[in-house]
C-alpha positions in Angstrom: 8.2 -2.6 -4.4 5.3 -1.4 -2.4 3.0 -3.7 -4.2 4.7 -6.7 -2.7 4.3 -5.2 0.8 0.5 -4.8 0.2 0.2 -8.4 -1.1 1.9 -9.6 2.1 -0.3 -7.4 4.4 -3.5 -8.4 2.6 -2.7 -12.1 3.0 -1.8 -11.7 6.7 -4.8 -9.7 7.6 -7.4 -11.4 5.4 -9.1 -8.1 4.3 -11.2 -8.3 1.2 -10.6 -5.8 -1.5 -14.0 -4.3 -0.8 -13.4 -3.8 2.9 -10.0 -2.3 2.2 -11.5 0.0 -0.4 -14.3 1.2 2.0 -11.7 1.8 4.8 -9.2 3.6 2.7 -11.3 5.4 0.1 -9.2 3.8 -2.7 -11.4 2.1 -5.4 -11.5 -1.6 -5.3 -10.4 -1.9 -8.9 -7.3 0.1 -8.1 -6.4 -2.3 -5.2 -7.0 -5.3 -7.5 -4.7 -3.8 -10.1 -1.9 -3.6 -7.6 -2.5 -7.1 -6.4 -3.1 -9.0 -9.7 -1.5 -6.9 -12.4 1.8 -5.7 -10.9 0.8 -2.0 -10.9 2.7 0.2 -8.4 0.6 2.6 -6.3 1.4 6.3 -6.0 2.6 7.4 -2.5 -0.7 9.1 -1.9 -2.8 6.0 -2.4 -0.2 3.8 -0.8 -0.4 5.8 2.4 -4.3 5.6 2.4 -4.2 1.9 2.1 -1.5 1.4 4.6 -3.4 3.5 7.2 -6.5 1.4 6.5 -4.4 -1.7 7.2 -3.1 -0.1 10.5 0.3 0.9 9.3 2.1 4.2 8.6 4.3 5.2 5.7 7.6 6.6 6.9 10.4 8.1 5.0 13.7 8.7 6.8 17.2 9.7 5.8 19.7 6.9 5.5 22.7 7.5 7.8 25.7 8.6 5.6 23.4 9.1 2.6 24.2 11.8 0.2 22.4 13.7 -2.6 23.3 12.6 -6.1 
């Protein structure tokens, strides 16, 4: 769950929700919903917040993976 990743990153980096909102352009309330209310972010908003935290969202093919 991407929400769990955000919780961990927020704890490690000590960003306030307001600071992260300002850096990412994602509303403070949205970030709070992820953190406190088990809401999952969309990929679009997840990427914005990750970039604001200094990370990049990467999707890569699993070796040997097949379409189902």
